[in-house]
N, C-alpha and C positions, 0 to 999 in steps of 0.2 A: 646164834652161837656157832662157832666154827666146828665143822665135822672132821674127825680124825679118820681119814679113809683107810689108813693101815689098821686101825682098831675095828672098823666095820668089817674088813675081810679077815680080821684076826691074824695079821701079819706083822713082822718087824720091818724096820726101814731097810734092812739088808736083803729082803726077799727079792729073788730074781723073777723074771717073766714067767717061768714055768710055775713057780709058787703062786704068783698072782692068778694065773689061769686056773690052777687046781682049786684054790680057795673060792674063786668066783663060781666055778661049776658046782661045788659042794653047797655053798650058801644060796645060790640061785634056785637049785632044786629044793632046798629046804623051805625057802620063803615064797616060792611062786604062788600067786593067788589061787591058781587052779588046784593046788595041793592043800590049800588051807581054807576051805569053804566056810568053816565054822567061825573063823576070825579073819574075814577077808580084808578089812580095813587095815589092821595091824600088819598083816602079811604084805599087803600092797606097799605100805610105807617102808617096811624093811627091805622088800625086793627093790624098791626104787633106790634106796641108799646103796645097796649092793651094786646095782647097775652103774650108779654115778661113781662109786669108788673104783670099779673095774675100768670105767671109761678113762679115768685120770691116770691110774697106776699102770695100765697096760700101754699107755702112750708115753714114749720116752721124753718128748718135749714137755708135755703137760706135767709129767711126774717131776721133772727137773724144776719147773717153775713152782710146783706145789711144795717141793722140799725146801726151796729157798724162801718163798714168800707166803706159803700157806694158801688157804682157800681164797683169801682176799686178793692175792696176786692173780689167781685164775680168773676172778670176776672182772678184772681190768683188761683182760686179753681175749681177743677173738681168734679162733683157730680155723685154719683151712684143713678140712678133713682129708681131702685128697693129698695134701702135702705131708701130713703127719702120720698117715697109715700106709702100709704096703698095699700094692694093687691087689684087688680081690681076684680070687680064682674063678668066682662066678659072678653073676650080675649084681647081687645085693650083698654087702658085707654082713648084714644081719642074718641072711640065709646061711652064710658060711658058719657064723658063730653058733647058731642053734643047730645047724646040721651036724656039727661036731659033738655038741653036748647032749642033745636030746633026740630021741626017736620021733616024738610027736612034734616034728619041726614046725609046722604051720601054726599050731596052737601056741607054742612057746614064743615064736617070732612075733605074733600079734600082741602078746602080753608085754614083751620087751619094748616094742615100739610105742604102745599105749602108755606104759608106766614110765619108762626112762626118757624117751624122746619127747613125748607129748606133755610131760609134767612140768618141764622147765625148772629153773632154779638150780643151785649148787654148781659144781664144776663139771657137770656131765655133758651129754651129747646135745642137750638143749642149746648150749652155746655153739656147738659145732654146726647144728642146723642153721643157726642165725648167721654164722660167719660168712658163708658164701664167698670163698676166697677170690672169686672172679669179679665181685661187685666193684664198681668204680665210683669214687666220690665225685661230686659235681666240680666242674672246672673252676679255677680261681682266676678272676680278671683283675688287671691292674692298668692304670692309665700310663701311657708313654707320651709325655708332653714334649713336643718337638717345635723348634723355631721354624719360621717360614723359610729361613735360609737353609736349614738342614733338609727340609722337604724339597727345596729347589735344587740343591747341589748334591744331596746324599751325604750320609755320615755314618759313623760307627759308634755305637753306645755300648758301654760295659755296665751291666746291671748286677749289683751285689744283692743276692737274695738270701733269706733265712727261712728254713722250713723244718717241720717236725716229721720224723720218721721213726718207726719202731726199731729197737736194737735186737740183738739175738735172743733176748728173753722176753720180747714183746713190750718192753717199757719204752715210752716215748723219749726221744732225744732230739736236740736241735743241731742241724748241720747248716753250714754256710757254703755258698757257691757263687761264682761269677759267670754270668751269661753274656754272650756277645750278640748284639743285634745290628745287622747291616740295614740302615735306613735307605731305601731306594728313592732316587729322584722321581717326584710326581706322586708319591704316596699321599693319600687323603685322610682327613679325619674319619675315624671309624675303621681304618685298616687294622686287621688283627694278625698278630704274630704268635703262633702257638708253639710252646715247648712241651712236648708230651711227657707226662709223669714227672714234672718238676715242681708240683705243688705239694701240699701236705699229704701225709700218708697215715691212715689209721691201721691198727693191727688187723690182719685178715682181709684187707682191701688193697686194691691197686692204688698207686699214688695218683693224685688228681693232676690234670693238665694245668699248666700255667699259661695264661693268655694275656699278652700285652695289647692294649687298644690305643691306636694313635690318636692324640689330641693335639690341636694346633694352638700354639701360643700366639696371642694377638700381636700384630706388628704395628710399629709406629707410623708407617707410611702406607703399606700395601694391605689390601683386603682381598682374600681369595674368593672367587666365585667359580666353582668347578675347576676348569683348567685356565681360566682367565685371572688376571690380576687387575684390581681396580685401584685408582688413585684419585683423590680429590685435590685439586690445585686451585689456589686463588690467584686471580689476576686483578691488577688495578684497572680502573676505567681506561686510563691511557694505554696500557698494554693490550686491553681487549680491542681498542679501536685502531691502534697503530701497529700492533704486532710485537712479538718478542721471541726469545728462544728460552724454552724451559729445559733445564738440565736436571735429569733424574738419575740418581745412583741406583743401579739395579741390585737384585739380591745376590749376584755373584761379584759385585764390586765395580762394575763398569759404569762410566758416566755416559748417559745416553742423551745427546742433545736433540730436542724436539722443537723444530721451528713452528711458530704460530704466525701465519701470514694473513689469514682472513679475519674479518671482524667477528669477534666471538660474542655470542649471546649467552646470558646466564643459563647454566644447565647443559651447554653444548658438550658433547662427548667426542673425543678424538681417539681413534682406534689405531694402535700400532701392531701390525701382525707379527706373530712369532716371537713376541717378547713377554709372553705369559709364563705359566708353570709348565714344566715338562710333562708330557703324557706318559704315565707309568708303563704302559704296554709298549711304547716306542719313544724313549727319552730324546731321540733326535728331533722329534716334533714338539712344538710348544703351542700353548693357547695364545690369546691376544692380551696386550696391555691396553687397558681402557682408561683414558684420562678424562675425568669430568671436571669442567671448569666452573668456577664460581666467580662472578665479577663483583668486585667491591666498589660500590658507588660512594663518592665522598658526600658528606652531609652538607658542605657548602664550598664554594670556590671564590677566591679573591679575584679582583679585576685582572691582576697580573697573571694568575693561574689560567683564567679563561683565555687571555691573549696568547699565552704560551701553548695552550691546548689547541687553539685554532691554527697556529702556525705549524705545529707538529702534524696535525691532521692534514693540513694542506700539503706539507712536504711528503707525507705518506702517499697521498693521492697522486702527487707528481711522480714519485718513484715507481708507482705501478701504472702510470699512464703509458699507453701504447702508441700514441701519435701526438704530434704538435697540436692538431686540432682539439684533441682532448684537453690539453693544457690550457688553451685559450678558453675552452668551455668552463673549466674549473675556475679560472680567474674571473670570467664574465659573471659567474653566478656567486662570486664571493661577496658576502655582506660586510660592509665596513671597509677599512683600509686593507687593500690587497698586500699580502706579505711579499709577493714576487712582482718584479717589474722587468720588462725586457732590457737586456744589456746589449748596446750596439757599439761597433767600433767607429772610427773617425769617418769612414766612408758611408756609414748609415746601415751597414749590414748587421742583422741580429746575430750575436755571438752566443747568447745563452740567457740565463735568468739571474737577476740580482736579488739576493735575500739578505735583509738586514745589513745592507751596505756591502755584501760580499758577492763575488761573481761565481756562478756555476760553470 
């Protein structure tokens, strides 16, 4: 059942602070347990109510909330004692209170602390002790999903947030705000960006910090490994044997031609320096681009495909030949019909090599 604190102190709602103070002094002296040894339990209960009523009606902020919402409104709010009361003239505000009212200061002080502060409940100083205006709520973490392109080039994000904070009367309200986040080139998954006191706030507490944690969105082509970028690329058997040029579009939109000149074995890795991710501490430097090749072998070849493959392999060998003796060696070891024959002019001097009826 709700307690009428004005009735407890035998006051009207128009009573001023001096009236509250006088009423409290009179009733505290009347109901103090040390003054009522014969009926100690009833006196203690009455004294506790008097303490609670004084705690609320002597505090302008609590009194305003009590007048508007009653005891129920007080129960939903935590108060910062230091913020709602004037600075004490001595070390303990309870010492001041009972030093003014009673000569037996220490005895009265112990009774007040035991009965009012220790008893809990109601709208009294039990809540004030609980509030701890300096306490901080645990930080709130939220994912910040970034594309690999954003982490490569850098970007700016605008995040619209909604959070709850207390209004002037301690009631929770929702506010919206837009935060700006500058994503730096080279940031990694797990990087944290902290916005102090931008999380939810409970009455009597500091607002929580809001922390965004970077998460990487999977990419269709590239995989990140620290500061390196990994790419899986498939080659046909012909490309693996005769060479090719692999064109890769980088994360910043450039087309990077990568010549493949050597014979490629399955699982071979080609390393391109300084084409990986920027290093966050020094964005002018980058990791490596690592291309892992997978060779796709055909399930079967027709006679024509085999013949074409032989010719192309032979041509590739000739293109990389470094001397005429090497060319003769290639032709001498060729099985079957040699695709190349010497081409000579009318005087008998060799002018080049004839391939499929054409002259080199």
